[in-house]
N, C-alpha and C positions, 0 to 999 in steps of 0.2 A: 127810560127804564134799562137797567144793566141786562147784558146778556146772561143766559142761565148756564152756568159752567164755562170752562176754558175754551177758547177759540183756537183751533190748530189750522194752519194753513200748510199745505204741501206745495212747495215751490217757492222761488225767490226771484222771480222775474218782474216784469213790469206789471203784470196782472196782480201778483201777490203782493207786492208793495204799494201798488195803488189802492188795493182793497184795505189793507192795514192802515194806511194813512186815513182813508175815509172812515173806517171803524173807529179810529181813535179820536177823530173829531166829534163823535157821538157818544163814545163810551171811554171814559178815562181810566177805568179801574179794573175792568174785567182781564184776566190773564189772557195773554197772546202769545202763542208759541209758532214760530216760523221754521219749518224743517226743509232743508235742501241738500241736494247731493253735490253741489258746487261750493265755491267759497263765499257766496251770498252777496256779492257785491252789487249795488244798484247802479244801473246804467240804462240809457234808453236805446232799446234793441233797434229801432229803425235807423240809428245813427250808424249801424254796421255796414249799410250799403251806400254810405255817402261820406265816410270818414277819411279815405284814402286821399282825395283830392285836397282835403283840408290839412293833411300831414298830421293827423292824429293817430298816436299809438293807442294800443289797447287800455293802458292805465289811464290815459287822458280822457277815456269816455266815462270812467268810473266817477260817479258823483258822491257816493259814500260807501264804505267798506261795511262788512257785516257787524262789526262793533258799533260803529256810528249809526247804522239803522237800528240796531237794537236799542241804543240810547234815545234816539228820536222817537221811537214808538213805544218806549217803555214795554219791550218785548223780549222774550228769549228767542235768538236766532240760533239754531243748531246747524252748523255747516258741516259738509262732507259726511252727511248722514243720510243713509239710504232707507226708504221706506219700503218694507218687505210685503206688507199686507194691511188690509183695512178689515176690521170686524164691526160691522155697522150695527150689529145687534147689542154687542158689549160696549159700543162707543169708545173703541180703542184702535190705535194703529201700532203695528209691530215694526220697529226699526232695528237697525244693526247696533244700536245702542240702547235698546231696551224698549218696553211698552209705554205708550203715551195715551193718557185718557183725554177725551174731548167732550164738550157739551155740543159744539158745532164744529164741523169739518169742512175745510174748503179745499177743493182740488184746483190748483192753478199750476198744471203740469206741463203746459206748452204743448209743443208739436216736435216731431221729429223730421229730418230731411228724408225725402224719398230717395232710396238708393237704387240707380239702375243696375240690371244685371249685366254688367260688361265682362267681357273676356279680356285676355291679354296679361302680361306678366307685370303691368304697371297699373292694374285696376285699383289696386289699393292705395295708389298715390293721389286718387281723385279727391279734391278737398269739397266740403260744404260749409257754408258760414251760417250758422243758426245760434251762436253763442259768442260771448266776448273771447273765450279761449280759442274758438275757430278763426276769429278775426286776428287774434295774435299770431296764429300759425300762417296764416295768409301772408301777413306782413313779413314774418320770418323768411317763408319761401321767396317772395318778391325780393327781399334784400340779398338773397343769394345769387340773384341774376345781374350781372353788370350790364348797367344801362337799361335799355327799353325790354321789358319782359313781354313775351308773347303768351297770352292767356286765352285758352279755349273755354268757353262758357257753355255748358249743356243746359239748354233751356232759355227761351227768349220771352218769358213771361215778365210779370212785374219785377221779381227780384233779379233775374238775369239781366233785364234791360238797365236797371239801376246800378248794378255792379258794372256793367259795360261802360256806362257813362262815367261812372267814378274811376274806373280803371284808366280810360283814355285821358281824362283830366288830369290824372296823376302821372301821365307820361308812358303809359304802356299801350300795347297793341292787343286788340281783342278779336276773336273769331266767335260769333254767336252761332250755335247749332241748335235747330228746332224743327220738328215735323211739320209745323203749320207753314202756310205760305207768306206770313208776314210776322214781324215782331208784335207782342201784346195782342195777338189774335183773338184770345178769349175775352178781352176786356175792352179793346178800342174799335171804333169805326175803321173800316180800311183806309179811309183818307188820312186819319190821324196816324195809323200805323205807317202809312206811307210817308208821312211828313217826318216822323222820326227817322226812319230810314234814309230820307234824303238829307236830314241834318247830319247823320252820321257820315255822309259822304266827304265831309271836310275833315274827318277824323280817321284814324287808323283802325276802322271798324270793318270787319268782312263778315258778311251774313251768308251762312250756309243753311238754307231753308228747304223744307220739304224732305228732310232726312234726319237720321238719328245716328248717334254713336253706337257702336257695336263692340269695340275693343280699344284698349289703351296699352301700348307697348313702349318699352324703353327703346330709344334710338340714339345711342351714344350719350351725350349729356342732356338730351331732350326726351320729350314724349311724343309719340305718334298716335293719333287718335284716328282710328280707322271708322268710315261711315258706312251706313248701310248702302248708300248709292254707289260704293266701290271708290270714292275718293278718300283723301286723307288730310289731316291738319296737323302740322308740327307746332308743338308748344312747349314751353317751359313749365307751365302750370295749367292744370285742368280743374275748373270749378264747376261743380254740379248745382244747378239751380232750377231743378224740375218740380220743386213743389214740396210741400210739408204734409205730414200725416199726424193727425192728433195723437198724443200719447194716450193710449187706452188701456195698456196691459194691466195696470194696477186697478182701474175701475172694473175690467172685465173679471179680474180674478175675484173681486169682491162681489160679483153678480149684480153690478149696476147696469141699468139699461144704457146700451151704446148703439149708435148707428154709425154715421160718418165721425161722430164725436160723442162725448158724454151727454146723454140726453138730459136736459134740464127744462123745468117748466117756467112759467112767466116771472117766478121769484127767484130763479137761479137754483131751485133745488133739484137734486138728482131723484132717481128713483128710491133711494134710501132716505128715511127720515133724518133731518139734522146733517146731511151731507150736501154741500153745494159745489158748484164749478163755474168757472169762467175763464175767459181767454181762448188761447188757440186750442185748447182741449175740449171745449165745450160746444155742443150743438144747441144753438139758441131757438127757442120757440118763435116762430114767425108766422105771417099771414099765409104763406105757402107750405106750411108744415114744420120745417126745421132747416137750419143753416148753420154751417161752420163759417164764422166770420173772423178771419185772421187780421183784423185791423185795430187800429188804436182806439177809434171813437166808440165802436160797440163795446170794447173792453173797459173803458172808462165809465160808460153808461152803466154797464153791469156791476162795476165795482161799487158805485154810489148807491145802487139800488140794494145790492146784496148787503152792503155794510149797514144801511138802515134796517133791513130786515134782521140781521144778526144783533143789532142794538135794541131790538124789541118793537120796531114799527114796520110791519110789512109793506114793502114798496115794490111794485112790479117793475120788471126791466122794460122800459119803453124804448125800443130801438127806433132811430130815426134814420131815414136814407141821407147819406152824406157823400160827396165826391172824395174819391181816393186821389190823393196828390202824388203824382208819379215823380220821384226825384231824379229827373233826367234834365238838368239844366241846358243841355243842347237843344232840347225842344221840350218845353214845359207843357206838361198835359195835367188836366183833372178830369177823371173819368167816374161816371155812375152808370156802369153797365145794366142792361135789363137782366132779369132773372134768367138763370140757364133755361134753354129750352123755349124761350119766348118766341113766338112768330111775329114777324114784322119786317121792316127794312130801315136802313140808315138813310136819313135825308140830311144832306150836307148844305150849309151856307158859308160864306166867307165875306169878310169886309176888307180883304187885302192885308190885314194884319194877323188875323186868327181865323181858324176854322172852327165852326160850330156844327156838330154832328148830333142829331136827334134820332133815337130809335123809336119809330112810329108803327103802331100795330094796325090791324086791317080797319079798325073804327077811327083811325086818325088820332089816337091817343098817344101821348109821349110816354114811353116806358122806360127811357134812359137816355143818356146823352155823354158826350165828351167834348172838351173843347181844348185849344191850344192857347198858349199866352194868356192864361186865365187871370181873373181878378176875383177877389172875394164877392164884389157885388155881383158880377156876372154869374158866378157859381150859384149864389143864392137865388137869382132870378130864374136860373134854369132849374134848380130844385124845385121852386114853386110850380113850375109847369108839369111836373111828374103826375101822371094820373089825370091829365086834362087834355082836351084837344090841341093839337099843334097849332101854334099861333099862325094867323094868315100871313 
């Protein structure tokens, strides 16, 4: 059954194009319009944090340009077009190119890098990489440095650690700065965080943990990062990787329900009829209430379900726990952390080759895990243990 009225998607990232592809598998004829503020190129965003070591420039990451995507999807792709407002009652969006009517609207707005309140005359020089244009700028800055560049990374979470590993593999030196006592502290068991830190001892990686950056100053041809503990780090480039914040402004202005993300129900619909959301901007309905899930697997699951719903067959988004594969070839990790605030303890085992860490609650039930040197079979076996008593 065809969708009722044109489908309009705001955004042209992985979530938007994944949804559009899934929708076109089910509905070949309904008008489809994709509106984006950038050039509309299709690329795999996860590649941004491991493309340097592969020697890939920004344009090499692009799989299709906007024109090619429009042809593939039989869609209209409006590039460099800003959406100013959503009128959910009138079923229209206002753009700087005019008003667009929709039958169903999908918000695939993504997330924006969190910017630290840094002092200093070079605070504006701090980079964040959340888009292919940001990656192009990073490569441009690296190219200006003769030989090995010194890169200070603010944040030793998932993205910060992936960029650190990629930069050192590409021949640069990295200093990771984080308030936690270990890298990946929010996701990984201490044993696995320590394993990554030990693996980095063979590389030009310096860890400055238990502190934060307070200012960035120009120091001759370099940058001086002043830290809260009184020390300082000299760098050629400062990269912020302290996290992402769902893009909520457009939804909030339209009076859609938001918490950490745009609140959606089991079918991906927001608090407004015929308006859906997915990807980094969405707050998914979960057994624990709601969660922002900035990972590929839940986005693809949501894309398939919402596409079916838009095409006339309502399908709930059935999220499944999956391990996050950390792109750190120096120490390969797969992590399925427990829900934030979970009480329990990490229990480690090692077979001499890999470390397996299980997070076990007071009743002995496995609530999360992490492992090094992982294999698909072992990941699946550990996923099957979740919610069950720890194996003897």
